N, C-alpha and C positions, 0 to 999 in steps of 0.2 A: 504493499498499498505508500501511496505516496505522499511525503509530507504532508501536502495540502489536501489531499483526500483526510489522511489522520486528523488534520487541523479542524476540519470538516465534521467528521466523525466525532471528534470528543465535542466542540458546541453542538452539534446536534444532542448530545447524552444531555450535556446542560441545561440548553432550553427543554428538554422534556422532562429532567427534573423539576428546575421552575414552576413549569406548567405544571406538573402532579403535585406540589406544593401548594402552588396558589387554589387550583382545585382541591384537596384535602382542606385549606383554610375555609376556603368559601363554604364549602359543604359543612364544615364543623360550625360556624357563624350561622348558618342557617338552620344545622339543625337545632342550635342551643339558644335561638331565637324560638325557634317552633315551640319550645319544649317551655323557656319562658311565659309566651306568649297561652300556651295552655294551662300551665300553672296558674296566671292570675285569673285565666276562666275559672277557676277550679273556687279560688277565692272568692268571686263574686258571688258562689252560690253560699257561703257560711251565712250565718245570722250573727249578727255585730253584737246582737242580745245577750246572746249565749256561745257562742265558739270564740276559739282562740288564732290567731294567724300568723302565729309564730312557728309555724312547722319547718322541715328538713330541708334544708336551698338545695335543688336540684340542678342548678345548670352551674356553669364554671367560668372565672374568668370577669371581663366587666358585665355581663351577663347575670354571672352570681352578686353582683356589685346593684347592682337594678334590683332584683328580686330579696336582696335581701331590704334591702331601704324600701321597697313597697312593704311589704312583710311587717317590718319594722314601726313604720308609721301604722299600716292600717290596727298594727295588733296595742298599740300604744291608745290609740280610738275606741279600740276594744274594750280594755282594760277599765277606760275612764267610765264607759257609758256603763259597763256591769256594775260600777261602785253608785254612780247614781240612780241604776237604778235599784239596786239594795236599800238603798235609803228612802227612794219613794217608796218601794213596798212597804217597808219595814212597817210593820202593824203597829207601833208604839207609838208613831204618829198618830193615830186615828185616836189612838188613847190617853192621850194626853189632857184631854178637859173632860175624860170619863169618871164617872161615881167611883171608880175604884180605885183610879188614881190619885183622886183627891185626898181618898181615904189615906192612902198606903205614905203619898209622895206629900203630902197638906200637912200644916200649912204654909209652909217654908219654899215648897216643892226645889229645894236645891238639887235633888237628881234630876228633875226634869226640866228645869232653864239651863243646866249644864249638858245636856241632852240635847235639846236646841243649838247652844252657841257652837257645840262641838259638829255636830251634823250639818251645820246651814255653811259653814266653814269649807268642810271637805265637800259638799256637794257644790259650792261653787265653785272654787277650788277646777273640780274633775270639769263640772261643766263649762266652765269660763277654757277650760285647756280644751275640749273638746270643740267648742264653736269658731275658737281660734286655729283649730287644727285643721277645720274643713275650711277655710281660707285658702281660694285659690293662689294665692300671694305663698303663703307659707307652705301650700304642698308641692311646690316648685322647688320653692328654697332648699329642702331638703335633700334630693339629689346632687345639689352644688355640693356640700358638705361630705359628699362623697367621693365625687368624682369631677373631673374637670373635661372628660373626653364628651365633644358635642355630640358623637353619633349615640351613647349611653344616658346623658341627659334626654336630647328629644324622643328617644326610647320611651324611659322612663314618663315624661311628659304626656306624650301619647296611651300611656296604658291607664297611667292615673288619671286621667283630664278625657277619660273617653265618657262619650255622651251619657251610657251606662252608667259609671261611677259616679257622675258631675250627678247627673239626674238624684242620686242618690244622697251627696253630700247637700246638697242647695237645700233636700225636703227635707232631711236631718237638721240640718244647720236651723233653718226654720221652725219644726219643732223645737228642738231645744231650748232658742230663746221664748218661745211660748211658755215654756215648762217652767225653764227659768223663776217668770214672774210669778206664777202658778204658783210653786212649792214655794218661794221665797213669802211670797203673800200668807200661806198656810203656817212658817214659822213667827214671823212675825208679829202675827194677829194669835196665833197660840200662846207668844212670848208676852205681849198685850194682857193676855186675862188673865196670865198666872200672876201676873207679877202684880197686876191688880188685885187679886185673892191674898196676895201677901202684904201688900197695903192695908189692906184691911181685913186681916187675918181674926179681929175681935168681932167681925161684926158680922160674918157668915159659920153655920153651922152644915152637918150631913143628918140630914135626920127622914127617914121612911125613903130610901134607895133616893135623894134628889138632896141639892142644896138650897140653904136657906138663906135669907137675907133680914138683918135686922130692919133695914130702913128701905123702901118701896124704889128710892129714887136708885140706890147701892143694886138693886134688885134690877132696873130698869136698865141701868148703862151694863151690865154684864151679859143680857140678855142680846141687848143690842150687839155686842163683843161677838157673843157665841153666833150669831145669825152671819157676821161677815165670816167667820169662821169656815159655816156651813156652807155659805154662797161660792167659796173660793174652792172647797174638794171635791 
């Protein structure tokens, strides 16, 4: 084989190897992207009110960075929402102004007032975090703390801000704002009732499964407060 043919042969092998490497690289990227999209589709089927999103990472490389960022973001929201639901569904809230609670915790209501203060703080912390996380600006910001690669940033934005997720985010955000107002009104009015009972602890007694006041105007004010709570529940 002549020197020229040898050079062409070697050059051909090098080009073939390069082609094969590029092909394998492209196939691998396509495979990883498809795997990522399937994983995100499976996440969309989960119930944020009871499920967790911190499942095993299925992809590799930059795709794993995107997958992990999506799962972390959604899981943080799930944890916060589930804490909010625990507080909202706690039967103790509905029993704060009950006869049994008056009997067991009155007339100072230290446990009840402490319960309101503590749970209101946790509730607002978690629900504010949720509302903040559902803002598009903050959703997009999260991936930019994990990578500077525009390809993976754009892929994350596409997946997290798809029409399905965006619709869900906006609906949840609106619901959370209404819920925040509603639950805080219950906390505040319940606290107002209990503080009123503490202030006038010598002017009321528990008899015949009901609370009775010495003065009619006190009873009238109490029932007015109670009606405010009932209207907000």
